[in-house]
All heavy atoms as a GROMACS GRO file, in nm:
protein
  542
    1MET      N    1  -3.555   0.351  -1.294
    1MET     CA    2  -3.598   0.213  -1.310
    1MET      C    3  -3.728   0.213  -1.390
    1MET      O    4  -3.825   0.275  -1.348
    1MET     CB    5  -3.620   0.152  -1.171
    1MET     CG    6  -3.685   0.019  -1.170
    1MET     SD    7  -3.579  -0.123  -1.145
    1MET     CE    8  -3.464  -0.076  -1.023
    2PRO      N    9  -3.729   0.145  -1.502
    2PRO     CA   10  -3.853   0.138  -1.580
    2PRO      C   11  -3.965   0.066  -1.503
    2PRO      O   12  -3.941  -0.035  -1.437
    2PRO     CB   13  -3.813   0.057  -1.704
    2PRO     CG   14  -3.666   0.075  -1.714
    2PRO     CD   15  -3.616   0.085  -1.573
    3LYS      N   16  -4.083   0.119  -1.511
    3LYS     CA   17  -4.198   0.063  -1.442
    3LYS      C   18  -4.225  -0.080  -1.486
    3LYS      O   19  -4.272  -0.164  -1.408
    3LYS     CB   20  -4.320   0.151  -1.469
    3LYS     CG   21  -4.440   0.116  -1.389
    3LYS     CD   22  -4.552   0.216  -1.416
    3LYS     CE   23  -4.676   0.183  -1.336
    3LYS     NZ   24  -4.783   0.279  -1.360
    4SER      N   25  -4.189  -0.113  -1.610
    4SER     CA   26  -4.214  -0.248  -1.663
    4SER      C   27  -4.136  -0.355  -1.587
    4SER      O   28  -4.176  -0.471  -1.585
    4SER     CB   29  -4.179  -0.254  -1.811
    4SER     OG   30  -4.041  -0.231  -1.831
    5TYR      N   31  -4.022  -0.319  -1.525
    5TYR     CA   32  -3.945  -0.417  -1.449
    5TYR      C   33  -4.024  -0.463  -1.326
    5TYR      O   34  -4.011  -0.576  -1.282
    5TYR     CB   35  -3.813  -0.359  -1.402
    5TYR     CG   36  -3.712  -0.330  -1.512
    5TYR    CD1   37  -3.741  -0.352  -1.646
    5TYR    CD2   38  -3.588  -0.279  -1.480
    5TYR    CE1   39  -3.649  -0.322  -1.745
    5TYR    CE2   40  -3.495  -0.250  -1.579
    5TYR     CZ   41  -3.525  -0.272  -1.711
    5TYR     OH   42  -3.434  -0.243  -1.809
    6LEU      N   43  -4.105  -0.373  -1.269
    6LEU     CA   44  -4.185  -0.407  -1.152
    6LEU      C   45  -4.317  -0.471  -1.194
    6LEU      O   46  -4.359  -0.570  -1.135
    6LEU     CB   47  -4.211  -0.283  -1.067
    6LEU     CG   48  -4.086  -0.217  -1.012
    6LEU    CD1   49  -4.122  -0.087  -0.944
    6LEU    CD2   50  -4.012  -0.308  -0.917
    7GLY      N   51  -4.382  -0.414  -1.295
    7GLY     CA   52  -4.507  -0.469  -1.346
    7GLY      C   53  -4.610  -0.495  -1.237
    7GLY      O   54  -4.614  -0.427  -1.136
    8GLU      N   55  -4.693  -0.595  -1.260
    8GLU     CA   56  -4.792  -0.634  -1.160
    8GLU      C   57  -4.726  -0.714  -1.048
    8GLU      O   58  -4.779  -0.726  -0.939
    8GLU     CB   59  -4.902  -0.718  -1.225
    8GLU     CG   60  -4.989  -0.640  -1.319
    8GLU     CD   61  -5.070  -0.532  -1.248
    8GLU    OE1   62  -5.127  -0.561  -1.141
    8GLU    OE2   63  -5.078  -0.421  -1.302
    9GLY      N   64  -4.612  -0.772  -1.077
    9GLY     CA   65  -4.542  -0.854  -0.978
    9GLY      C   66  -4.607  -0.988  -0.959
    9GLY      O   67  -4.706  -1.022  -1.023
   10SER      N   68  -4.550  -1.066  -0.871
   10SER     CA   69  -4.605  -1.196  -0.838
   10SER      C   70  -4.565  -1.228  -0.695
   10SER      O   71  -4.469  -1.172  -0.641
   10SER     CB   72  -4.551  -1.304  -0.933
   10SER     OG   73  -4.411  -1.315  -0.920
   11LYS      N   74  -4.640  -1.317  -0.633
   11LYS     CA   75  -4.609  -1.356  -0.495
   11LYS      C   76  -4.504  -1.466  -0.497
   11LYS      O   77  -4.505  -1.554  -0.582
   11LYS     CB   78  -4.734  -1.404  -0.423
   11LYS     CG   79  -4.833  -1.292  -0.397
   11LYS     CD   80  -4.952  -1.342  -0.320
   11LYS     CE   81  -5.047  -1.225  -0.297
   11LYS     NZ   82  -5.167  -1.267  -0.223
   12GLY      N   83  -4.412  -1.456  -0.404
   12GLY     CA   84  -4.309  -1.557  -0.390
   12GLY      C   85  -4.272  -1.572  -0.245
   12GLY      O   86  -4.315  -1.494  -0.160
   13GLU      N   87  -4.191  -1.672  -0.215
   13GLU     CA   88  -4.149  -1.696  -0.077
   13GLU      C   89  -4.003  -1.657  -0.060
   13GLU      O   90  -3.919  -1.686  -0.146
   13GLU     CB   91  -4.168  -1.843  -0.041
   13GLU     CG   92  -4.142  -1.870   0.106
   13GLU     CD   93  -4.165  -2.014   0.145
   13GLU    OE1   94  -4.259  -2.076   0.091
   13GLU    OE2   95  -4.088  -2.065   0.227
   14PHE      N   96  -3.974  -1.590   0.050
   14PHE     CA   97  -3.836  -1.552   0.083
   14PHE      C   98  -3.818  -1.575   0.233
   14PHE      O   99  -3.887  -1.515   0.314
   14PHE     CB  100  -3.809  -1.406   0.048
   14PHE     CG  101  -3.671  -1.360   0.084
   14PHE    CD1  102  -3.561  -1.400   0.010
   14PHE    CD2  103  -3.650  -1.279   0.195
   14PHE    CE1  104  -3.433  -1.359   0.043
   14PHE    CE2  105  -3.522  -1.237   0.229
   14PHE     CZ  106  -3.414  -1.278   0.153
   15GLU      N  107  -3.728  -1.666   0.268
   15GLU     CA  108  -3.697  -1.699   0.407
   15GLU      C  109  -3.823  -1.725   0.488
   15GLU      O  110  -3.841  -1.676   0.599
   15GLU     CB  111  -3.612  -1.590   0.470
   15GLU     CG  112  -3.474  -1.580   0.406
   15GLU     CD  113  -3.380  -1.487   0.478
   15GLU    OE1  114  -3.419  -1.422   0.577
   15GLU    OE2  115  -3.263  -1.480   0.435
   16GLY      N  116  -3.915  -1.801   0.428
   16GLY     CA  117  -4.033  -1.845   0.500
   16GLY      C  118  -4.150  -1.748   0.504
   16GLY      O  119  -4.251  -1.777   0.566
   17ILE      N  120  -4.138  -1.632   0.438
   17ILE     CA  121  -4.251  -1.538   0.434
   17ILE      C  122  -4.289  -1.511   0.289
   17ILE      O  123  -4.206  -1.519   0.199
   17ILE     CB  124  -4.220  -1.405   0.507
   17ILE    CG1  125  -4.101  -1.334   0.443
   17ILE    CG2  126  -4.199  -1.427   0.655
   17ILE    CD1  127  -4.081  -1.192   0.493
   18GLU      N  128  -4.417  -1.480   0.268
   18GLU     CA  129  -4.464  -1.450   0.134
   18GLU      C  130  -4.443  -1.302   0.104
   18GLU      O  131  -4.481  -1.217   0.185
   18GLU     CB  132  -4.612  -1.485   0.123
   18GLU     CG  133  -4.664  -1.478  -0.018
   18GLU     CD  134  -4.807  -1.525  -0.029
   18GLU    OE1  135  -4.896  -1.455   0.023
   18GLU    OE2  136  -4.828  -1.632  -0.088
   19ILE      N  137  -4.379  -1.272  -0.008
   19ILE     CA  138  -4.350  -1.134  -0.048
   19ILE      C  139  -4.390  -1.113  -0.193
   19ILE      O  140  -4.411  -1.209  -0.267
   19ILE     CB  141  -4.200  -1.100  -0.030
   19ILE    CG1  142  -4.113  -1.191  -0.118
   19ILE    CG2  143  -4.158  -1.108   0.115
   19ILE    CD1  144  -3.971  -1.148  -0.130
   20MET      N  145  -4.398  -0.987  -0.232
   20MET     CA  146  -4.424  -0.953  -0.373
   20MET      C  147  -4.289  -0.942  -0.444
   20MET      O  148  -4.195  -0.879  -0.393
   20MET     CB  149  -4.499  -0.821  -0.384
   20MET     CG  150  -4.643  -0.830  -0.339
   20MET     SD  151  -4.741  -0.951  -0.431
   20MET     CE  152  -4.748  -0.875  -0.592
   21LEU      N  153  -4.281  -1.002  -0.560
   21LEU     CA  154  -4.160  -1.000  -0.642
   21LEU      C  155  -4.183  -0.914  -0.765
   21LEU      O  156  -4.296  -0.901  -0.812
   21LEU     CB  157  -4.125  -1.143  -0.687
   21LEU     CG  158  -4.101  -1.244  -0.576
   21LEU    CD1  159  -4.091  -1.383  -0.633
   21LEU    CD2  160  -3.977  -1.208  -0.497
   22PRO      N  161  -4.076  -0.855  -0.822
   22PRO     CA  162  -4.093  -0.779  -0.945
   22PRO      C  163  -4.132  -0.870  -1.061
   22PRO      O  164  -4.102  -0.989  -1.060
   22PRO     CB  165  -3.956  -0.714  -0.968
   22PRO     CG  166  -3.861  -0.786  -0.880
   22PRO     CD  167  -3.939  -0.853  -0.772
   23ALA      N  168  -4.195  -0.812  -1.162
   23ALA     CA  169  -4.237  -0.888  -1.281
   23ALA      C  170  -4.116  -0.947  -1.354
   23ALA      O  171  -4.121  -1.057  -1.405
   23ALA     CB  172  -4.317  -0.800  -1.375
   24ASP      N  173  -4.006  -0.873  -1.358
   24ASP     CA  174  -3.884  -0.919  -1.426
   24ASP      C  175  -3.766  -0.906  -1.329
   24ASP      O  176  -3.692  -0.807  -1.332
   24ASP     CB  177  -3.860  -0.836  -1.552
   24ASP     CG  178  -3.757  -0.899  -1.643
   24ASP    OD1  179  -3.673  -0.977  -1.593
   24ASP    OD2  180  -3.761  -0.871  -1.763
   25PRO      N  181  -3.749  -1.005  -1.241
   25PRO     CA  182  -3.644  -0.996  -1.138
   25PRO      C  183  -3.503  -0.976  -1.196
   25PRO      O  184  -3.423  -0.902  -1.139
   25PRO     CB  185  -3.653  -1.128  -1.064
   25PRO     CG  186  -3.784  -1.187  -1.100
   25PRO     CD  187  -3.824  -1.129  -1.231
   26ASP      N  188  -3.471  -1.043  -1.307
   26ASP     CA  189  -3.337  -1.030  -1.365
   26ASP      C  190  -3.308  -0.886  -1.407
   26ASP      O  191  -3.203  -0.831  -1.374
   26ASP     CB  192  -3.320  -1.125  -1.484
   26ASP     CG  193  -3.180  -1.118  -1.542
   26ASP    OD1  194  -3.085  -1.149  -1.468
   26ASP    OD2  195  -3.166  -1.078  -1.659
   27LYS      N  196  -3.400  -0.824  -1.479
   27LYS     CA  197  -3.378  -0.685  -1.521
   27LYS      C  198  -3.375  -0.591  -1.400
   27LYS      O  199  -3.297  -0.496  -1.396
   27LYS     CB  200  -3.486  -0.641  -1.620
   27LYS     CG  201  -3.468  -0.702  -1.756
   27LYS     CD  202  -3.570  -0.651  -1.854
   27LYS     CE  203  -3.550  -0.714  -1.991
   27LYS     NZ  204  -3.652  -0.671  -2.086
   28TYR      N  205  -3.460  -0.616  -1.303
   28TYR     CA  206  -3.464  -0.534  -1.182
   28TYR      C  207  -3.329  -0.539  -1.108
   28TYR      O  208  -3.270  -0.436  -1.077
   28TYR     CB  209  -3.577  -0.584  -1.090
   28TYR     CG  210  -3.586  -0.513  -0.959
   28TYR    CD1  211  -3.649  -0.389  -0.949
   28TYR    CD2  212  -3.534  -0.569  -0.844
   28TYR    CE1  213  -3.658  -0.323  -0.828
   28TYR    CE2  214  -3.544  -0.504  -0.722
   28TYR     CZ  215  -3.606  -0.381  -0.714
   28TYR     OH  216  -3.614  -0.316  -0.595
   29LEU      N  217  -3.279  -0.660  -1.083
   29LEU     CA  218  -3.151  -0.676  -1.012
   29LEU      C  219  -3.034  -0.623  -1.094
   29LEU      O  220  -2.941  -0.564  -1.038
   29LEU     CB  221  -3.130  -0.823  -0.974
   29LEU     CG  222  -3.227  -0.877  -0.870
   29LEU    CD1  223  -3.214  -1.029  -0.860
   29LEU    CD2  224  -3.204  -0.812  -0.736
   30THR      N  225  -3.035  -0.644  -1.224
   30THR     CA  226  -2.927  -0.593  -1.310
   30THR      C  227  -2.926  -0.441  -1.308
   30THR      O  228  -2.819  -0.379  -1.303
   30THR     CB  229  -2.944  -0.645  -1.453
   30THR    OG1  230  -2.939  -0.788  -1.451
   30THR    CG2  231  -2.835  -0.593  -1.545
   31ASN      N  232  -3.043  -0.378  -1.305
   31ASN     CA  233  -3.052  -0.233  -1.301
   31ASN      C  234  -2.990  -0.178  -1.172
   31ASN      O  235  -2.923  -0.076  -1.173
   31ASN     CB  236  -3.198  -0.190  -1.313
   31ASN     CG  237  -3.213  -0.041  -1.325
   31ASN    OD1  238  -3.210   0.030  -1.226
   31ASN    ND2  239  -3.230   0.006  -1.447
   32ILE      N  240  -3.010  -0.248  -1.062
   32ILE     CA  241  -2.959  -0.201  -0.932
   32ILE      C  242  -2.811  -0.237  -0.912
   32ILE      O  243  -2.731  -0.155  -0.870
   32ILE     CB  244  -3.043  -0.260  -0.818
   32ILE    CG1  245  -3.184  -0.204  -0.822
   32ILE    CG2  246  -2.980  -0.229  -0.682
   32ILE    CD1  247  -3.278  -0.267  -0.722
   33TYR      N  248  -2.776  -0.364  -0.941
   33TYR     CA  249  -2.643  -0.415  -0.905
   33TYR      C  250  -2.549  -0.442  -1.021
   33TYR      O  251  -2.435  -0.481  -1.000
   33TYR     CB  252  -2.657  -0.544  -0.824
   33TYR     CG  253  -2.739  -0.529  -0.700
   33TYR    CD1  254  -2.866  -0.584  -0.690
   33TYR    CD2  255  -2.691  -0.457  -0.591
   33TYR    CE1  256  -2.942  -0.570  -0.575
   33TYR    CE2  257  -2.766  -0.442  -0.476
   33TYR     CZ  258  -2.891  -0.499  -0.469
   33TYR     OH  259  -2.967  -0.483  -0.357
   34GLY      N  260  -2.593  -0.427  -1.143
   34GLY     CA  261  -2.508  -0.464  -1.257
   34GLY      C  262  -2.508  -0.615  -1.271
   34GLY      O  263  -2.612  -0.678  -1.267
   35ASP      N  264  -2.390  -0.675  -1.284
   35ASP     CA  265  -2.378  -0.821  -1.297
   35ASP      C  266  -2.390  -0.885  -1.159
   35ASP      O  267  -2.292  -0.922  -1.096
   35ASP     CB  268  -2.246  -0.858  -1.364
   35ASP     CG  269  -2.236  -1.006  -1.396
   35ASP    OD1  270  -2.334  -1.080  -1.372
   35ASP    OD2  271  -2.129  -1.048  -1.442
   36TYR      N  272  -2.515  -0.898  -1.109
   36TYR     CA  273  -2.539  -0.945  -0.973
   36TYR      C  274  -2.506  -1.094  -0.955
   36TYR      O  275  -2.496  -1.141  -0.842
   36TYR     CB  276  -2.684  -0.917  -0.931
   36TYR     CG  277  -2.786  -0.997  -1.006
   36TYR    CD1  278  -2.834  -1.117  -0.955
   36TYR    CD2  279  -2.837  -0.953  -1.127
   36TYR    CE1  280  -2.930  -1.191  -1.023
   36TYR    CE2  281  -2.931  -1.025  -1.196
   36TYR     CZ  282  -2.978  -1.144  -1.143
   36TYR     OH  283  -3.071  -1.217  -1.212
   37MET      N  284  -2.488  -1.167  -1.062
   37MET     CA  285  -2.455  -1.310  -1.052
   37MET      C  286  -2.305  -1.333  -1.035
   37MET      O  287  -2.262  -1.444  -1.005
   37MET     CB  288  -2.505  -1.385  -1.175
   37MET     CG  289  -2.657  -1.383  -1.191
   37MET     SD  290  -2.743  -1.466  -1.055
   37MET     CE  291  -2.710  -1.635  -1.095
   38GLN      N  292  -2.225  -1.230  -1.052
   38GLN     CA  293  -2.079  -1.240  -1.038
   38GLN      C  294  -2.041  -1.190  -0.899
   38GLN      O  295  -2.070  -1.076  -0.864
   38GLN     CB  296  -2.011  -1.153  -1.145
   38GLN     CG  297  -1.860  -1.160  -1.145
   38GLN     CD  298  -1.810  -1.297  -1.187
   38GLN    OE1  299  -1.871  -1.365  -1.267
   38GLN    NE2  300  -1.698  -1.338  -1.132
   39PRO      N  301  -1.975  -1.273  -0.816
   39PRO     CA  302  -1.935  -1.226  -0.683
   39PRO      C  303  -1.832  -1.113  -0.693
   39PRO      O  304  -1.755  -1.108  -0.789
   39PRO     CB  305  -1.874  -1.349  -0.615
   39PRO     CG  306  -1.867  -1.456  -0.717
   39PRO     CD  307  -1.937  -1.411  -0.840
   40PRO      N  308  -1.831  -1.024  -0.594
   40PRO     CA  309  -1.732  -0.916  -0.596
   40PRO      C  310  -1.591  -0.971  -0.574
   40PRO      O  311  -1.574  -1.083  -0.526
   40PRO     CB  312  -1.774  -0.826  -0.479
   40PRO     CG  313  -1.857  -0.912  -0.392
   40PRO     CD  314  -1.918  -1.017  -0.479
   41PRO      N  315  -1.489  -0.893  -0.607
   41PRO     CA  316  -1.352  -0.937  -0.581
   41PRO      C  317  -1.332  -0.965  -0.432
   41PRO      O  318  -1.402  -0.906  -0.348
   41PRO     CB  319  -1.265  -0.820  -0.624
   41PRO     CG  320  -1.354  -0.725  -0.695
   41PRO     CD  321  -1.495  -0.760  -0.665
   42VAL      N  322  -1.239  -1.052  -0.399
   42VAL     CA  323  -1.216  -1.093  -0.259
   42VAL      C  324  -1.196  -0.972  -0.168
   42VAL      O  325  -1.252  -0.967  -0.058
   42VAL     CB  326  -1.094  -1.188  -0.251
   42VAL    CG1  327  -1.061  -1.222  -0.107
   42VAL    CG2  328  -1.120  -1.314  -0.330
   43GLU      N  329  -1.124  -0.871  -0.212
   43GLU     CA  330  -1.095  -0.755  -0.127
   43GLU      C  331  -1.219  -0.670  -0.097
   43GLU      O  332  -1.220  -0.590  -0.005
   43GLU     CB  333  -0.984  -0.668  -0.185
   43GLU     CG  334  -1.015  -0.604  -0.319
   43GLU     CD  335  -0.984  -0.692  -0.440
   43GLU    OE1  336  -0.944  -0.808  -0.424
   43GLU    OE2  337  -0.999  -0.641  -0.552
   44LYS      N  338  -1.326  -0.690  -0.174
   44LYS     CA  339  -1.449  -0.613  -0.150
   44LYS      C  340  -1.557  -0.695  -0.081
   44LYS      O  341  -1.667  -0.647  -0.060
   44LYS     CB  342  -1.502  -0.557  -0.282
   44LYS     CG  343  -1.415  -0.449  -0.339
   44LYS     CD  344  -1.487  -0.374  -0.446
   44LYS     CE  345  -1.400  -0.258  -0.490
   44LYS     NZ  346  -1.472  -0.167  -0.576
   45ARG      N  347  -1.525  -0.818  -0.043
   45ARG     CA  348  -1.622  -0.904   0.025
   45ARG      C  349  -1.615  -0.879   0.175
   45ARG      O  350  -1.538  -0.940   0.247
   45ARG     CB  351  -1.593  -1.050  -0.004
   45ARG     CG  352  -1.611  -1.086  -0.149
   45ARG     CD  353  -1.582  -1.231  -0.175
   45ARG     NE  354  -1.563  -1.254  -0.317
   45ARG     CZ  355  -1.527  -1.369  -0.370
   45ARG    NH1  356  -1.508  -1.474  -0.292
   45ARG    NH2  357  -1.510  -1.379  -0.499
   46VAL      N  358  -1.694  -0.786   0.219
   46VAL     CA  359  -1.698  -0.753   0.361
   46VAL      C  360  -1.842  -0.761   0.411
   46VAL      O  361  -1.937  -0.740   0.335
   46VAL     CB  362  -1.644  -0.610   0.387
   46VAL    CG1  363  -1.497  -0.602   0.352
   46VAL    CG2  364  -1.723  -0.507   0.310
   47ALA      N  365  -1.857  -0.793   0.537
   47ALA     CA  366  -1.989  -0.799   0.597
   47ALA      C  367  -2.043  -0.659   0.617
   47ALA      O  368  -1.970  -0.566   0.650
   47ALA     CB  369  -1.982  -0.872   0.730
   48HIS      N  370  -2.172  -0.643   0.597
   48HIS     CA  371  -2.237  -0.515   0.618
   48HIS      C  372  -2.335  -0.522   0.734
   48HIS      O  373  -2.424  -0.441   0.746
   48HIS     CB  374  -2.310  -0.470   0.491
   48HIS     CG  375  -2.216  -0.451   0.375
   48HIS    ND1  376  -2.135  -0.340   0.364
   48HIS    CD2  377  -2.188  -0.529   0.269
   48HIS    CE1  378  -2.062  -0.350   0.254
   48HIS    NE2  379  -2.092  -0.465   0.195
   49HIS      N  380  -2.317  -0.623   0.818
   49HIS     CA  381  -2.404  -0.642   0.932
   49HIS      C  382  -2.323  -0.621   1.060
   49HIS      O  383  -2.206  -0.659   1.066
   49HIS     CB  384  -2.464  -0.782   0.933
   49HIS     CG  385  -2.538  -0.814   0.807
   49HIS    ND1  386  -2.663  -0.767   0.782
   49HIS    CD2  387  -2.503  -0.886   0.698
   49HIS    CE1  388  -2.704  -0.810   0.664
   49HIS    NE2  389  -2.607  -0.881   0.611
   50TYR      N  390  -2.385  -0.564   1.157
   50TYR     CA  391  -2.316  -0.536   1.282
   50TYR      C  392  -2.399  -0.592   1.397
   50TYR      O  393  -2.520  -0.607   1.387
   50TYR     CB  394  -2.296  -0.386   1.299
   50TYR     CG  395  -2.218  -0.327   1.187
   50TYR    CD1  396  -2.281  -0.267   1.079
   50TYR    CD2  397  -2.078  -0.336   1.184
   50TYR    CE1  398  -2.210  -0.215   0.972
   50TYR    CE2  399  -2.006  -0.285   1.078
   50TYR     CZ  400  -2.072  -0.224   0.972
   50TYR     OH  401  -2.000  -0.175   0.868
   51CYS      N  402  -2.333  -0.620   1.506
   51CYS     CA  403  -2.400  -0.677   1.622
   51CYS      C  404  -2.378  -0.584   1.741
   51CYS      O  405  -2.268  -0.533   1.763
   51CYS     CB  406  -2.340  -0.814   1.652
   51CYS     SG  407  -2.410  -0.890   1.798
   52THR      N  408  -2.482  -0.561   1.816
   52THR     CA  409  -2.472  -0.480   1.936
   52THR      C  410  -2.489  -0.571   2.056
   52THR      O  411  -2.585  -0.650   2.063
   52THR     CB  412  -2.581  -0.371   1.939
   52THR    OG1  413  -2.565  -0.290   1.824
   52THR    CG2  414  -2.571  -0.287   2.064
   53VAL      N  415  -2.396  -0.564   2.149
   53VAL     CA  416  -2.402  -0.646   2.270
   53VAL      C  417  -2.434  -0.554   2.387
   53VAL      O  418  -2.369  -0.452   2.407
   53VAL     CB  419  -2.266  -0.718   2.296
   53VAL    CG1  420  -2.271  -0.795   2.426
   53VAL    CG2  421  -2.233  -0.809   2.180
   54ILE      N  422  -2.536  -0.591   2.461
   54ILE     CA  423  -2.571  -0.516   2.582
   54ILE      C  424  -2.561  -0.611   2.698
   54ILE      O  425  -2.635  -0.708   2.708
   54ILE     CB  426  -2.713  -0.456   2.572
   54ILE    CG1  427  -2.720  -0.361   2.454
   54ILE    CG2  428  -2.750  -0.388   2.703
   54ILE    CD1  429  -2.857  -0.307   2.426
   55ASP      N  430  -2.467  -0.586   2.784
   55ASP     CA  431  -2.447  -0.668   2.904
   55ASP      C  432  -2.423  -0.573   3.019
   55ASP      O  433  -2.318  -0.509   3.028
   55ASP     CB  434  -2.329  -0.762   2.884
   55ASP     CG  435  -2.309  -0.858   3.000
   55ASP    OD1  436  -2.364  -0.834   3.110
   55ASP    OD2  437  -2.239  -0.959   2.980
   56LEU      N  438  -2.518  -0.560   3.107
   56LEU     CA  439  -2.508  -0.465   3.217
   56LEU      C  440  -2.414  -0.512   3.328
   56LEU      O  441  -2.387  -0.437   3.422
   56LEU     CB  442  -2.648  -0.438   3.274
   56LEU     CG  443  -2.747  -0.380   3.173
   56LEU    CD1  444  -2.883  -0.364   3.237
   56LEU    CD2  445  -2.699  -0.250   3.115
   57GLU      N  446  -2.361  -0.633   3.314
   57GLU     CA  447  -2.270  -0.688   3.415
   57GLU      C  448  -2.123  -0.666   3.381
   57GLU      O  449  -2.037  -0.685   3.465
   57GLU     CB  450  -2.298  -0.838   3.434
   57GLU     CG  451  -2.440  -0.871   3.472
   57GLU     CD  452  -2.479  -0.813   3.608
   57GLU    OE1  453  -2.398  -0.816   3.700
   57GLU    OE2  454  -2.594  -0.764   3.618
   58LYS      N  455  -2.092  -0.628   3.256
   58LYS     CA  456  -1.952  -0.612   3.214
   58LYS      C  457  -1.930  -0.472   3.159
   58LYS      O  458  -2.019  -0.416   3.095
   58LYS     CB  459  -1.917  -0.714   3.105
   58LYS     CG  460  -1.920  -0.857   3.151
   58LYS     CD  461  -1.882  -0.950   3.037
   58LYS     CE  462  -1.891  -1.095   3.082
   58LYS     NZ  463  -1.859  -1.187   2.974
   59PRO      N  464  -1.810  -0.416   3.177
   59PRO     CA  465  -1.782  -0.284   3.120
   59PRO      C  466  -1.767  -0.295   2.967
   59PRO      O  467  -1.730  -0.399   2.913
   59PRO     CB  468  -1.650  -0.244   3.185
   59PRO     CG  469  -1.586  -0.371   3.227
   59PRO     CD  470  -1.698  -0.467   3.256
   60TYR      N  471  -1.795  -0.185   2.898
   60TYR     CA  472  -1.788  -0.184   2.751
   60TYR      C  473  -1.648  -0.216   2.701
   60TYR      O  474  -1.632  -0.267   2.590
   60TYR     CB  475  -1.834  -0.049   2.696
   60TYR     CG  476  -1.733   0.062   2.711
   60TYR    CD1  477  -1.645   0.092   2.609
   60TYR    CD2  478  -1.725   0.136   2.829
   60TYR    CE1  479  -1.551   0.192   2.623
   60TYR    CE2  480  -1.632   0.236   2.843
   60TYR     CZ  481  -1.544   0.264   2.739
   60TYR     OH  482  -1.452   0.363   2.754
   61THR      N  483  -1.544  -0.186   2.782
   61THR     CA  484  -1.406  -0.208   2.736
   61THR      C  485  -1.376  -0.354   2.709
   61THR      O  486  -1.284  -0.385   2.636
   61THR     CB  487  -1.306  -0.153   2.838
   61THR    OG1  488  -1.334  -0.210   2.966
   61THR    CG2  489  -1.314  -0.002   2.846
   62GLU      N  490  -1.455  -0.445   2.764
   62GLU     CA  491  -1.434  -0.587   2.736
   62GLU      C  492  -1.481  -0.625   2.596
   62GLU      O  493  -1.448  -0.732   2.546
   62GLU     CB  494  -1.505  -0.674   2.840
   62GLU     CG  495  -1.440  -0.666   2.977
   62GLU     CD  496  -1.497  -0.769   3.073
   62GLU    OE1  497  -1.540  -0.876   3.027
   62GLU    OE2  498  -1.499  -0.740   3.193
   63TYR      N  499  -1.559  -0.537   2.530
   63TYR     CA  500  -1.611  -0.565   2.398
   63TYR      C  501  -1.548  -0.480   2.289
   63TYR      O  502  -1.584  -0.492   2.174
   63TYR     CB  503  -1.763  -0.543   2.396
   63TYR     CG  504  -1.836  -0.637   2.490
   63TYR    CD1  505  -1.880  -0.592   2.613
   63TYR    CD2  506  -1.860  -0.767   2.453
   63TYR    CE1  507  -1.947  -0.678   2.699
   63TYR    CE2  508  -1.925  -0.854   2.538
   63TYR     CZ  509  -1.969  -0.808   2.661
   63TYR     OH  510  -2.034  -0.893   2.747
   64THR      N  511  -1.457  -0.391   2.326
   64THR     CA  512  -1.395  -0.302   2.228
   64THR      C  513  -1.245  -0.320   2.230
   64THR      O  514  -1.188  -0.381   2.320
   64THR     CB  515  -1.430  -0.155   2.258
   64THR    OG1  516  -1.371  -0.119   2.383
   64THR    CG2  517  -1.578  -0.132   2.262
   65LYS      N  518  -1.180  -0.259   2.134
   65LYS     CA  519  -1.035  -0.261   2.129
   65LYS      C  520  -0.975  -0.158   2.223
   65LYS      O  521  -0.857  -0.158   2.251
   65LYS     CB  522  -0.987  -0.237   1.986
   65LYS     CG  523  -1.026  -0.348   1.892
   65LYS     CD  524  -0.982  -0.320   1.751
   65LYS     CE  525  -1.031  -0.431   1.660
   65LYS     NZ  526  -0.996  -0.409   1.522
   66VAL      N  527  -1.059  -0.064   2.269
   66VAL     CA  528  -1.013   0.040   2.360
   66VAL      C  529  -1.004  -0.018   2.500
   66VAL      O  530  -1.097  -0.076   2.551
   66VAL     CB  531  -1.113   0.159   2.362
   66VAL    CG1  532  -1.068   0.266   2.460
   66VAL    CG2  533  -1.128   0.214   2.222
   67LYS      N  534  -0.890  -0.002   2.562
   67LYS     CA  535  -0.871  -0.053   2.700
   67LYS      C  536  -0.830   0.060   2.790
   67LYS      O  537  -0.772   0.155   2.757
   67LYS     CB  538  -0.765  -0.162   2.702
   67LYS     CG  539  -0.807  -0.288   2.629
   67LYS     CD  540  -0.902  -0.367   2.714
   67LYS     CE  541  -0.943  -0.492   2.638
   67LYS     NZ  542  -1.024  -0.580   2.710
   0.00000   0.00000   0.00000
């Protein structure tokens, strides 16, 4: 990644907090993701977030496919 993409940066807001942004966000994102403005094909649109449930009153089998 060329240092010029980051540069001095600038302050911006993201989800209610102030963060530092790269000097050239478009070049930065293109370098990492390619055509980041184009959504991926439907078959590649999957969630990358997971949830952990902790309930000491129920057995784990109620939350899994394993019975």
